[in-house]
PAZAPA-4460 file (N, C-alpha, C; in steps of 0.05 Angstrom, whole numbers, plus 32768, in hexadecimal, padded with zeros to 4 digits):
% residues 105
    n_x    n_y    n_z   ca_x   ca_y   ca_z    c_x    c_y    c_z   seq   type   mol
   74DB   8E57   7D4D   74D2   8E50   7D67   74CC   8E6A   7D77     1      M     A
   74B5   8E6A   7D84   74AD   8E81   7D94   74BC   8E81   7DAE     2      D     A
   74C6   8E98   7DB6   74D5   8E9B   7DCF   74C6   8EAD   7DE2     3      N     A
   74AC   8EAC   7DE1   749B   8EBC   7DF3   7483   8EAB   7DF8     4      Y     A
   7472   8EB3   7E0B   745A   8EA5   7E13   7442   8EB8   7E10     5      T     A
   742D   8EAF   7E04   7414   8EBE   7E03   7405   8EBA   7E1D     6      C     A
   73FC   8ED0   7E29   73EE   8ECE   7E43   73D4   8EDC   7E43     7      I     A
   73C2   8ED4   7E54   73A8   8EE1   7E57   73AB   8EFA   7E68     8      T     A
   7396   8F0A   7E69   7395   8F22   7E79   7399   8F1A   7E97     9      V     A
   738C   8F05   7E9F   738E   8EFD   7EBB   73AA   8EF4   7EC2    10      E     A
   73B8   8EE6   7EB0   73D4   8EDF   7EB5   73E5   8EF8   7EB5    11      Q     A
   73DF   8F0B   7EA3   73EF   8F23   7EA2   73EC   8F33   7EBC    12      A     A
   73D4   8F34   7EC7   73D0   8F42   7EE0   73E2   8F37   7EF6    13      Q     A
   73E4   8F1D   7EF8   73F5   8F10   7F0C   7412   8F16   7F07    14      E     A
   741B   8F14   7EEE   7437   8F19   7EE8   743E   8F37   7EED    15      I     A
   742C   8F49   7EE6   7430   8F65   7EEB   7432   8F6A   7F09    16      I     A
   7420   8F5E   7F18   741F   8F61   7F36   7439   8F57   7F42    17      D     A
   7448   8F46   7F34   7461   8F3B   7F3E   7479   8F4A   7F32    18      N     A
   7474   8F62   7F25   748A   8F73   7F1D   7492   8F73   7F00    19      G     A
   7482   8F67   7EEE   748A   8F67   7ED2   7489   8F83   7EC6    20      A     A
   7499   8F87   7EB1   7499   8F9F   7EA2   7484   8F9B   7E8C    21      A     A
   7478   8FB1   7E82   7464   8FB0   7E6D   746C   8FC3   7E57    22      I     A
   746E   8FB8   7E3F   7474   8FC8   7E27   745B   8FC9   7E15    23      A     A
   7452   8FE1   7E10   743A   8FE5   7DFF   7443   8FEF   7DE4    24      D     A
   743D   8FE1   7DCF   7447   8FE8   7DB5   7432   8FF6   7DA4    25      I     A
   741C   8FFE   7DB0   7407   900D   7DA1   7412   9029   7D9A    26      R     A
   7403   9037   7D89   740C   9052   7D82   7409   9065   7D9A    27      D     A
   7419   907B   7D9A   741A   908D   7DB2   73FE   9098   7DB9    28      P     A
   73ED   909E   7DA6   73D3   90A9   7DAC   73C2   9094   7DBB    29      Q     A
   73C2   907B   7DB3   73B3   9066   7DC0   73BE   9062   7DDC    30      S     A
   73D8   9062   7DDE   73E5   905E   7DF8   73DD   9074   7E0B    31      F     A
   73DD   908D   7E02   73D6   90A4   7E12   73B8   90A3   7E1B    32      A     A
   73A7   9098   7E0B   738B   9096   7E11   7385   9082   7E27    33      A     A
   7395   906D   7E29   7391   9059   7E3E   73A6   9043   7E3B    34      G     A
   73B0   903A   7E52   73C6   9026   7E52   73C6   9016   7E6C    35      R     A
   73D4   9000   7E6C   73D8   8FF1   7E84   73EA   9001   7E96    36      I     A
   73E3   9004   7EB0   73F4   9014   7EC2   7411   9009   7EC3    37      P     A
   7423   901C   7EC1   7440   9015   7EC1   744C   900E   7EA7    38      G     A
   743B   900E   7E92   7446   9006   7E78   7456   901C   7E6B    39      S     A
   7467   9014   7E59   7478   9026   7E49   7470   9024   7E2C    40      V     A
   746D   903A   7E1F   7466   9039   7E02   7480   9036   7DF2    41      N     A
   7482   9020   7DE4   749A   901B   7DD3   7493   9020   7DB6    42      L     A
   74A6   902D   7DA9   74A4   9032   7D8C   74C0   9031   7D80    43      N     A
   74C2   9035   7D67   74DC   9034   7D59   74F0   9049   7D64    44      N     A
   74E5   9060   7D6E   74F6   9075   7D78   7503   906F   7D93    45      D     A
   74F6   9060   7DA4   7501   905B   7DBF   7508   903E   7DC5    46      N     A
   7504   902D   7DB2   7508   9010   7DB6   7525   9009   7DBF    47      L     A
   7539   9013   7DB1   7554   900C   7DB7   755D   9017   7DD2    48      H     A
   7554   902F   7DD9   755A   903B   7DF3   754D   902A   7E09    49      A     A
   7534   9021   7E05   7526   9011   7E18   7535   8FF7   7E1D    50      Y     A
   753D   8FEA   7E08   754B   8FD0   7E0A   7566   8FD4   7E19    51      I     A
   7574   8FE9   7E13   758E   8FED   7E1F   758C   8FF4   7E3D    52      S     A
   7576   8FFE   7E46   7572   9005   7E62   7562   8FF2   7E72    53      Q     A
   7556   8FDE   7E65   7543   8FCC   7E73   7552   8FB6   7E82    54      A     A
   7544   8FAC   7E96   754D   8F95   7EA5   7544   8F7C   7E95    55      D     A
   7556   8F70   7E87   7550   8F5A   7E75   7546   8F41   7E84    56      L     A
   754B   8F3F   7E9E   7543   8F28   7EAE   7526   8F2B   7EB9    57      D     A
   751C   8F44   7EB7   7501   8F49   7EC2   74EC   8F40   7EAD    58      K     A
   74D7   8F32   7EB5   74C3   8F2A   7EA1   74B7   8F42   7E93    59      P     A
   74B2   8F3F   7E79   74A7   8F54   7E68   748E   8F4B   7E5A    60      L     A
   7479   8F5B   7E5D   745F   8F56   7E4F   745D   8F6A   7E39    61      I     A
   7457   8F60   7E21   7454   8F72   7E09   7436   8F73   7E03    62      V     A
   742D   8F8C   7DFF   7411   8F91   7DFA   740E   8FA1   7DE0    63      C     A
   73FA   8F9A   7DD0   73F3   8FA9   7DB8   73D5   8FAE   7DB8    64      C     A
   73C9   8FB2   7DA1   73AC   8FB7   7DA0   739B   8F9D   7DA6    65      Y     A
   73A1   8F88   7D97   7391   8F70   7D98   73A1   8F56   7D9E    66      H     A
   73BA   8F59   7DA3   73CB   8F41   7DA9   73D8   8F34   7D92    67      G     A
   73D8   8F40   7D7B   73E5   8F34   7D63   7401   8F3F   7D60    68      I     A
   7404   8F5A   7D5E   741F   8F66   7D5A   7431   8F61   7D72    69      S     A
   7425   8F5D   7D89   7436   8F59   7DA1   7445   8F3F   7DA0    70      S     A
   743B   8F2B   7D91   7449   8F12   7D8F   7464   8F15   7D81    71      M     A
   7465   8F23   7D6A   747E   8F27   7D5D   7490   8F39   7D6D    72      S     A
   7485   8F4D   7D7A   7495   8F5F   7D8B   74A1   8F50   7DA2    73      A     A
   7491   8F3E   7DAE   749B   8F2E   7DC4   74B2   8F1C   7DBB    74      A     A
   74AF   8F10   7DA4   74C5   8EFF   7D9A   74DE   8F10   7D94    75      Q     A
   74DB   8F28   7D89   74F1   8F39   7D84   74FF   8F41   7D9E    76      Y     A
   74F0   8F49   7DB2   74FB   8F51   7DCB   750A   8F3A   7DD9    77      L     A
   74FF   8F22   7DD6   750D   8F0A   7DE1   7528   8F07   7DD3    78      N     A
   7529   8F0B   7DB9   7542   8F09   7DAA   7555   8F1F   7DB1    79      H     A
   754B   8F35   7DBC   755C   8F4B   7DC5   7567   8F47   7DE1    80      Q     A
   7560   8F31   7DEE   756C   8F2B   7E07   7559   8F29   7E1F    81      G     A
   7540   8F30   7E1B   752D   8F2D   7E31   7528   8F10   7E36    82      F     A
   752C   8F08   7E4F   752B   8EEC   7E57   750F   8EE0   7E56    83      E     A
   74FB   8EEE   7E62   74E0   8EE4   7E63   74CD   8EF9   7E57    84      T     A
   74C1   8EF1   7E41   74B0   8F04   7E32   7495   8EF8   7E2E    85      V     A
   7480   8F08   7E31   7464   8F00   7E2E   7457   8F12   7E1A    86      Y     A
   7443   8F07   7E0B   7432   8F17   7DFA   7416   8F15   7E05    87      S     A
   7409   8F2C   7E08   73EE   8F2D   7E14   73D9   8F25   7E00    88      L     A
   73CC   8F0E   7E04   73B7   8F05   7DF3   73A0   8F19   7DF3    89      D     A
   7397   8F21   7DDC   7381   8F34   7DDA   738A   8F51   7DDD    90      G     A
   73A3   8F55   7DE4   73AE   8F70   7DE6   73A0   8F83   7DF9    91      G     A
   73A3   8F9D   7DF4   7397   8FB0   7E06   7379   8FAF   7E05    92      F     A
   736E   8FA6   7DEF   7350   8FA4   7DED   7346   8F90   7E02    93      E     A
   7354   8F79   7E04   734C   8F65   7E18   7350   8F70   7E34    94      A     A
   7367   8F7E   7E38   736C   8F89   7E53   7356   8F9D   7E5A    95      W     A
   734E   8FAF   7E48   733A   8FC3   7E4E   731F   8FB7   7E54    96      S     A
   7318   8FA0   7E47   72FF   8F93   7E4C   72FE   8F85   7E68    97      L     A
   7315   8F7A   7E70   7316   8F6B   7E89   7320   8F7B   7EA1    98      R     A
   732E   8F90   7E9B   733B   8F9F   7EB1   7336   8FBD   7EAE    99      C     A
   731E   8FC5   7EAA   7317   8FE1   7EA6   7320   8FF3   7EBD   100      A     A
   7322   8FE7   7ED5   732A   8FF6   7EEC   7349   8FF7   7EEE   101      D     A
   7357   8FEA   7EDC   7374   8FEA   7EDC   737F   8FF6   7EC2   102      R     A
   7375   900D   7EBB   737E   901C   7EA3   7387   9037   7EAD   103      I     A
   739F   903E   7EA4   73AB   9058   7EAA   73A6   906B   7E93   104      E     A
   739E   9083   7E98   7398   9097   7E83   73A9   90AF   7E87   105      R     A
***
């Protein structure tokens, strides 16, 4: 059973505007080239520290390249205690197409 919700870019914008955290699981080079403002780059090296310091009650949006890898990451993070977890449909590619003015570099 999935314990996360897939959301559109438009839904993500609203959730972010209401204070959600954003975890970007793309490689560090892609993250450095462009990211959703306020996002944190998660990888195997910082994942456990992130989880131990995070507010598990705060909604969390997980972003990857195209929205595929973020689904399993969202499910994993939900199992680690995050209460409300979302996977961004279409990933950063969809975000960059619809929200070019909301990309941090």
